[in-house]
N, C-alpha and C positions, 0 to 999 in steps of 0.2 A: 206508756210511750215506749216503743221498741228502741233498743240500743241505748247508748249512754250519752251521745252527743246529738242534739237536735238543733238544726240551723233554721231560724225563723225568717220571715220575709224581710225583716229589717236588719238582717245579717247578725242577729243576736244568736249566740250559741249557749245552750244549756249543757253544763258539764256535771256529771254525777261522780261523787267521791264516796268511797266506803266510809262508814262511820268510824271504823277503827283507825282510819288514816286522817281523821278530821283535823287534828292539831297541826301536823306537819303540812297537810294540804293547805290549810288556811294561811299559814305563813308564806307559802310559795305562790298561792293564787291571789291573795288579797290585793297585791299591787295593781292588778288589772281586771279583777272580777268582783262581783257583788253576790252575796249569798241570796239565793232565791227561796230555798226551802231547807229546813233542817229537821226532818222527821227522825225517828229513832235509828234507822239503819242506813239511810243514804242521804248525803248532803248534796244539794244541787246549786251550782253557781251559774250566774248569768254573765256571759262575756259579751261586751258590746264594743263597737268601733271606738266610742268615746273613751271607754275604759282602757283600751289598748293605746290610744293616743295620749292619754294622761300618763300611762306608764312610760311611753316613749319619751315624753317631755321630762319625766322625772329621772331619766337615765337608764331605763331598762331597755334591752334590745330584744329582737324577735327570738333569738336563740334561747334566752332565758325563759321566755313565755312558752315557747314550743316544748322546752324540756319539762316545764311544770305541767303542761297538759298531758304529755306522754307519761310522765312519772305517776301522776295522781288520778288519772281517769280510770274508772272501773273496768273499761273495755278498751281494746286497741283503738287509737284515734285514726280516722281515715287520713291518708296522706294528703288528699286534696284539701281537706280542712286545714291542715297544718300550713299548707302553702297559702291558703286564703288568709289565715291569721298573719303570716309573715308579710304578705302583700298589703294587708290593711295597715300594719304598723309602718311599712315603708312609705305610705302615702304622706305621713307627717314629715315635713321638711323638704318634700319635692317642690313645694312653693314656699318662698321666703319673702318677707317684707324687709327692704333694706333702704338705706339712704345712698344715693349715687349723685355726686356733683350737686349736693344740696337739695336734691329732689327725692321724694318718696317713690319707690318703685316696687313692683311685684316681679320677682325673678323666678324662673322655672329651671329645673334641671334638664327638662326635655321639652321640645316644642309642642308635641301633641297635647300635653297636659295644659299648657297655657292657652292653646287654641280652643280646647274643650271648655275651659271655665269662662273665657272671655265672650263666648257665644251665648251664655246664659242671660236671659232677659233681665234678671235682677242684678247681675254683676256688671254687665256692659256699661251702664251709666256711671259706675263708680271708677271707671278706668279712663286714662287719657291716651296719649299717643304711644305707639310702640317705638322703642329705641332700637331694638334689634329683635331677632327671632325668639329670644328668651327673656326679654325685659320690656316691661310696659309701665308707664307712669301711672301713679295713683293719686287722686285728689286727696291732699292731706286730711281734709275734714271727714273723709270717708274711711279712714283707717280701721276704726272699730266695726263699722257697718260691713266693710268688705270681709273682715275675718268671720263675721257671723254668716254671711252668705256663702263663703267658701266652705265653711264647716257643713252647711246644709247640703251641699252637693258632693260631699265626701272627699274634699281636698283641703284639709286644715292647713293654714299657713303658719309657719314658724316666724314669729315677729322678732327680727333682728335690727329693727330700725332705731333702737336706742331710745333714750328718754332725756328730756331737758332736766337740768339740775334744779331748776326753780330758785326761789329766793333763799339764800343761805341763812342758816340760823344755828348757832352752836348748841349742841345737845350732847351730853356725856352721861354714861351710866355711872351711878354712884354706888360702887360695890363695897359697901361697908358691912362686913359680917355675912355677906352672901356673894355668890357668883352665878353666872349663867350655867345651867346644867348642860351636859354634853349634847343632848338631843335638841335643846334650844339653840345652841350654837350652830348645829348642823342645819336646823330649820332656817336660821337667818342667812347662813351661807348659801343654801339652796335657793332661797328667794333672791338674794342679791346677785347671784350668778345668772339667774334667769331674767332679772330685771323687773319682772312682775309675775304674780301668780298667787297660789293659795297654799297656805300651811294648815295641815290638819293635825290637831293634837287633842287628846282626851280632855274632857272637862276636868278642871283642877290641875292641869299640867303646866299652867303658866303661859297662856297665849298672850296675855297682856305684856309679859316680859319680852316675848319675841317681838311684839310691836315696838316696845321701847328700844330694844336693841337695833331694830331696823331703822328707827328714827336717828339713833346715834350714828349709825353707818351712813345715813343720807346727809346728816348735818344740814337740814333744810326745813323750811316751814312745812307743817304737816296738818292735814285735815283728817280727823278721825270720825267715822260715822258709826253710831251705835244704836242699839234697839230702843232705849228709853232714857229718861233723865237720871234714874237711879244708876244705870250702867255708866252714864256720862260722868257722874260724880265719883264712881268707883275708879274709873280710868284716871280722872284728875288726881285723886288721892294716891293712886299707885305711882303715877308719874312723878308727883312731888316727893314720894318716898324713895324712889329708885333712880331718879335722874337728877341732873343739875338744874332742871327747869324750876322756876319760881312761880308763885301764884299769879304774878303780873304777866307772865308769858303764856299762860293757859287760859283760853276763853271757852265759855259754854254758850252754844247756840241752840236754845231749846224754847219751849213755850214760855218759860219763866225769864230767860235772859237772851240777849242778842249781842254777844261779845265776839268780835273777830280779832284774834291775836295770832302770834307766830305759830302756836299750836292751838287749833280750834277743834272742840269736840261737839259734834252736831248729832241730832237724833234723826233717824229715818222718818219718823212720824211727821216731824216739822217739815223736812225737805219735800215730803210728798203731799203736803197740804195744798189743796187745789181751790182756787177762787176764780170764778167766772172763766173757767176753762184754762187757766194758766197756773203755774207753780211759782209763786212769788219769791220763795226762799231759795230757789235754785241759783239765784244770782250769787249766793255765797261761794259757789264754785269758782267764780271769776273775781272774788273779792281780793284774793292775793295770788301771787305766782307760786302756787303750792309745789313743793318738790316731792312730796309723798302723800298718797291718799290711802288710809287704812280702813278697811271694811270689817268691822267686828261682826261675828255671827253671819258670815257671808251667805250662808244657806237661806237666810231670811230676806235677802236683798229684794225690795219691792220693784215692780216693773218700771216706775218713773226713774228710779236710780239707775237701773240698767240703761235706760235711754240716755241719761246724762253722762253715764260712764263711757258711752260710745264716743263722746267728744273729748275724753280725757286720756286718750291713748298715748299721748306724749309724756304723761306723768307716770312716775313709778306707782304701782298699785299693789297693795298687799291685802289679801283676803285671809281672815282667820276664822276657823270653825272647828267643831268637834266631829262633824260629819258633813260630807258634801251631798248627802241625800237631800233632794228637794221634792216635795210631794207634788209640786206643779210641773215637774219635768223639765225645768229650765237649767239643768246642769250644762247644756250646750252654751248658754249665754254666759255662765260663769267662766267656762273654758275660754270663750272667745274674747270677752270684754275685761275680765279681771286677770285672767291668765290661767294656764294649766296648773295642775297640782305639782308643787315643787318639793313638798316634804309631807310625809304621812307616817306618823308613829303609831304602831299597833297598841291598843289600850293595854293588853296583857303584858307586853314588853315593858311599858312604863310602870305598870304595877309591880312586875318582878324586880325592877330596879328600886322600888320603894318610894316612888314619887307620887303615886296615888294609892288610895286605900284599896285593899282587896274587897270584893263585894259578894254578898250572898243574895241571889235573886230567887224569889218564891212567888209563884202564881197561886193565889188562894181562890178556889172555886166555890161559889155559893149557888144554891138552888132556889128557884121561884116556888111559891106555893101553887097549888092547883088553880086557885082563882087568878093569880098573877100570870100563870102560864096561859090561861084562857084569854086574858086581856091582851097579852103579848101576841098570841096567835091570831087574834081578830083585828089587831091594830093595822093601820096603814103602814106600808114598808118604811116610809121616811120617819115614822114615829117609833119604830121598834128599837132602834139603838138607844134612844133616850130612856125608854121604859126599862131596858135591860141594864144600862149603865147606872141609872139612878134607883135601882131596886132597893126598897127600904131594908131588905135583909142585910145589905152591906153595912148598914150603920152599926149594928151590934158587933159585926165582925171587926170593924175598924176599932171599936172600943176594946175588944179583946186583944187585938194586935198592939195597941198602944200600951195596954196593961202589961204586956210581955217585956216592955222596955221602960220600966219606971224611972230609971236614972239616966236615960239618954235623950238628947234633943231630937224631937220627932217632927217631921213635916208631913202633913196630909195634903195631897195635891189632887185637884179635880178640875173638871170642865164646866159643870153646871152649878150656877150660883145658889139655887134653892137647895140642892144637895149639900153644898158646902156650908150654907147657913145652918142647916140642921145639924151637921157634924160639929160645927164650932160650938153650938149650944150644948150638945151632948158631952163634948170633951172639955167644956169650959175653957176654950182656947180662943185667942184673937183670930179674926178673919181678915185676910188681905186679898183684895180684888182690884180690878181695874178702876173701880170707883174710889179706892183709897188714895188720898193725896200723896204727892211725893214726900212731903214732910212726914206724913203718917207711916208710909212704907219705910222710910229711913229710920224712924224711931223704933218700929217693930223689929227691923233687922238688927239694929244695935242692941235692943233688949235681948233678942235671941242669941246674939254673939256673946253677950255678957252673962248669959245664964239666968237673967231675970225672968224669962219665960222659957219653958222647955217644950211647948207644943205650939205649933203654928199651922193654921189651915190656910192654904193659898190656892189661888186660881192659876190659870196659865200665864199670868203676868210674871210669875216667878220661874218660868221655864228657862229663861235665858239671862246670862250676864249678871247673875246674883251670886255674890261671894258670901257663903255661909259655911265657913270651914268647920264649925262645931257640929253641924247636922250630921248625924250618923244613921238615922232611920228615915226612910221615905215610904209613905203608903199612898199608892195611886188608886183612886176610886173610879175615875173616869178620864177619858182622853179625847183627843181630836180624831175620832174614828180610828184609822189604822196608821197613824203617823209614826214612822220609824225614827225620824229625827227628834220628835218630842219625847219618845221613850228614852232615847240616849241622853237628852238634856236633863230629863228628870232624874235618871240614875246619877248623872253628873253632879246634882245638888249635894250628894253625900260622899263624893269620892275624894274630897280633900283628905290628905293623910292625917290620922288622929295622933294626938300626942302620946297616947298609951299604946299605939300600934294595933288597936282593935279593927275588925272588919266593919265595913258598912253593910247595912241591911236594906234591901229594896223589896217591897211587897207590891204586887198588883192584884187587886181584888176584882174578880171576873165572874159574871153570871153564866153558868153552864147552859148548854143547849140553846144558845141565842147568838145573835150576831156579835155580841160582846166578846164571845170566845174567839170568833173568826178575826175580829179586828185586833184582839190581843196577840194572836199568833203573828199577824202581819207586823204589828208594832215591834215585836221582839226580834225581827229578822236582822237588823243591823247589829244589835248587841250579840246575837248568836254568832254573827260573822266575826266579831271581835273576841269570841271565846267564852262568853258568859253563858252559863247553863241555868235554865229556870227549873227549879224543883216545883212540881205540881202537888198541892196539898188541898184536901177537902176541908171546908170550913168546920165541919163536925169534928175533925181530928185535931183542932187547935187545942 
């Protein structure tokens, strides 16, 4: 590709940075760009309108972004491109949602913008009468839908319409022997100032405490949405330990229990259960006058929850995640319906402050035998990844890796159950999968925390919202194709700071000369953006 900056049809810009400048460039560029490629000599960043608008909502201005582009690009940046970047950022806030005389209105800073958007077929039905040349009434029930449609046409609205307080409920942090860390306080302040939005913190950096502090700030009934029942109970235990809430004030709304209390923790899975074309449990959203809705692991938000969130725009909404990367491309909906990014703490900065463990990442490459290579070459394309990811040669390599850490708690993580069953048998380790009952999962996690077992083989059910602070080694044998957020979450299983200060170790075992290698490179992109470097090691050199 000639030149250093390439503008694609969707107004995406690819920015090249010299490898020698990677660290300082990452710090300056990360607020508005995503790492696209990180080869040995040149790092390439993807700059999109959504990234620029997220930066704008988080308090960055065009001057800071332009300065970062000019300073860190390998070659001179065309002046026209800098103007285009500034103009794109300027689009955020040209339209605002406000309350005027008790009515929800869309207000523009100039008439042509308002005239342009109101003529779009998808937007016109969401609007009411024009009050003047710059103000038009919005149907209150369409607040979320309107923000989605405005983003699609390139005019993101800044929502200043405020939020209802909801049903009040006293909640206080119980800081006994601990206090909020500075970055957690900044995260809560950023969220509260914006009213709604997303906080991005590394795994192990205390996202639950940010949620608890937001609840204490809101002093209102709260609905917390989580990935599974194990996560729900970890949230309950943490709230009981860190806040003034009692067991009677916290309800669990899951497959096992249906409790609606001032603080209710519900699972995405149950809310999205569909029967005869309807979602019977979505009525939970109207069960109380919620003052705050917390979305744990917001990057996993399923489509039905997006749809119901469009109806909750008058409620304060807090999204928590370690990475805003969504493999389904629905970052736009997170921006529109949950809110823009309000706070983002770089992983390496949190590590430097000692709040998460340093990590050593190693990609161990294995080779197929000639017979296996022939089977792989003649397989149907859709079968090739499974053949490569589950190559039997990986089993012995995993055994050798586990043997390198005889006195450390080790997690072996994979995608395919038959592969995991084989590894569990070879390692004489318990196997935890989606078929494991909630009681069984809880028991295994407790035994692992207590040191009764030091090896645990887990499927993707352990990717998210699992607190295993003792784990210091993770070995990934297969994954969900090229999922960047899954790679980040799996590294996150071992990032809790260790009592003796030792580093965490993350291995990913990859079959060379196959799509397994290609997917691994893609999975590593987000972590490379955060400053983690993978050392490549041949299995024969172990």
